[in-house]
N, C-alpha and C positions, 0 to 999 in steps of 0.2 A: 574758479572758485568752488565748484563741486570737487575738483580732484583734490585740492588742498583740504577742505574739511574731512575727506575720505581719507587723506594721507594723515591727518591729524590723530584720527581716530585709531588707526593702524597702529602707529608709533606708540599712542599712548597703551595701546593694549599689549604691546608687545614689552614696554617697561613694568605696566603690571604684571604680566607672566613671567617676567625675569626677577622681580623682586619677591613675589611670591615663591618660586622656586628655591631660592638663595635664604628664605627666612621662613620656612614652615616650620617652624620651631613651637612647642606649646609654651605658654605662660598661663600660671597658675592666677586664678583671682579668688579674692575672698567674699564669698556671699553672705546672705544673711543665715542665721542660726549654726555659725560655725561651719556651713555647706563651701567647698571648694569646687571650681571647675578650671579644667583644663582647657583651652582654648588656642588653637594655632595663631600666631601671631598675625598674619594677614586677614583671618577671620575678624581677630578682635579690631583690627584697624578698620574692617569693611562694616563692623557692627556702630563703631564710634562713630563714620564718616555716615552710616544710615539715620542714627538719633538726631543728629542735626539736619541732615538734609530732608529727610521724608517730612517732619510738621512741616518746615517751610515750604516745601512743592505742593504738599495736600493744601497749605494755605492760599497760596497762589493760584492753584485750581479752582478753590472754592472761590475766591472773589472774583475768577474770569467767567465760571459757568454759575451763575446766581441760581437758574433753575435747577440746578443739580445738588443743591444743597441736601435735599433730603436722602438721596443716595450717598453723599458722603459722610451725611451722618450715620447711616447703617453700618458703612464700611468702618466708620471709629467705633462704633456698638460693637460690630464683628470682633474688631481685634481687640477690645475691652473685654470680651467676654473670653478670651483666649489669654490675656494677661494676667487678670485678676485671680484665676486658681493657681498659675505658679507664683504669684507674689504670696498668696495665702500660706502655700506649702514654703515658700523660704522663712516667713515671718515665723511659722511655726515650728521649724527644724526640722521637717521631714526629708530623709534623704530620698533623692530621687535615683540614687544607685540602683535600690532594690526594686523598682516599680516593675510591675508586669502586668498583662490582662488583669483586669478588673480592681486595681489597685485605686483607682480615682473614687472610686464609692468607699473603700477602706479610708483611704485620706479623707474625705467628706465626713464620715461618721466620726473620724476621731477630733476633726474641727468643732463639727456642728452639730454633732449626735445622729442620731436615727433617722429622724426628719430630711436633715440634710443629706444622708446617704440615699435615703429614698428618693429625694428629687432629683440627685444625680443619676439614679438608675430610671426613674424616669424619663428624664431628659434624654439619655441615651436609647431608650427605647424608642421614644416619639422622632428622633433624628434618624435613627435606623430605619424605620419603616418609611421616612419619606423618603431617605434616599434609594432606599430598594424599589419603592415607586415609581421616583423618578427613572432612575436606571432602567426598571424594566418596562417602562412604555418607551426609551429611547431604543434602547438593544434590542428591543424585539421588533423594530423596523426594519436592521438590517438583514433577515433573513427572508422577509419580505420582498424588501428591495432587488436582492441577489435572484428570487425566485421570477419575479418581474423581468429581471435582464436575462434567465432563461440559465444560470450558474446552479439552482437548485430547484428539485422539484415545484411544480405549479401550486399544489398544493399549500405551501406554505404563505402564496398570496391571498389566501381566501380570508375575507374581512366578512363582520358582521354588518348588520343594518347600522350600527354606530360606527362603523368604519375602522373596527379594532382588529386585527391581523390574529385571530383568534387560534388559528393553528399554530403560528409564531411562539404567541406567548405560553401556549401548552409546552411547547418541545422546551423554549427556554425553562420555563418553570419545572419540567423533569430534568434538565440537565444540573440544574442550581439544588435540584432536592438531592440529586444523587452525589453532590460535590459536600453535603452537610455532615458526612462520616470522616471527609478528611481532615486532619491537624490545621489548625490556623496560620502555623508556620508553612506549611505545602500550600493552602490558598493563596498565602502572600506571593509564592513562588511563581505559582500558576499564573497570578494575575500579571506579576511584573514580566514573565515571559509573553504572555499575549500582547498586553500592551505594548512591549517594546518590538515585538513582531509586526502589530499594528502601525506603529509609528515609521517602522522600515518601508511598510509597503506604501503608505502614504509618499514618501519621499521618492520611492521607486515610481510610482504613479505620475509623480509631478514631473520627474525628469522623462519620463516615456512622453507623457501630454507635449514637454516642451520640445523635445525633438520631431514627434510625428506633428503637430499642431504649431509651427513657430509663429504663423500668421494668426494665430487665434487673438480675437479682443479681449485683452484682458482688462478690466475695470481699474484697478492699482497694481502698484509695486513700492516694494519695500527696499528702498535704496536702488543701489547698484550690484553687481558681480563684488566689486573690490570690497563694500560694506559688507556684503554679506560674508565673503570669505575672513572678514575681520572679526566678524561676530562668531564664527565657527570655529 
């Protein structure tokens, strides 16, 4: 039974890939306010499928997990906060083709005046500070862990009485401060390179661990080899 299920998903994946390769053509969609969008046909079909599937799936999961209603409501609220600004732009006839950094504030000012523009700026600042704080508290643990494993000098493992690796925090903060003079596009490129490199290292580490410790106890597994190949 497991083999037939895997075979089904493999064949379905092949059909989807073949259809996508033979129908990768743009389709023009008329939006609100005279806006037009060119969307690839397979992407448009995927969006149409998700529009019907996602609400039904969410409702199904909510009915099964009554105790997680609050979490589902929070996820829906987060989705609405992304959708509503886009809908407001579409109804107002604002072009998305000319958008660049900072234009959300310009669009908010055009729609709701200076108060709404200032609110967008304040919300962006609060969001940025919160994300930076969370990432700083997590990323600074990496030099500390590397120092504990002997891959960095031991000074990076020093902590204060609250358990904060203060040397690692200062070192990472200095590196981020030096990056402030770089243009935004260069920072995005560096981030993508570092993130991609870390993912490659993670996969390499998983393969090495699998080869060196084949009998290591693993509390869970995601399908089998055929399923993993179909996903990739």
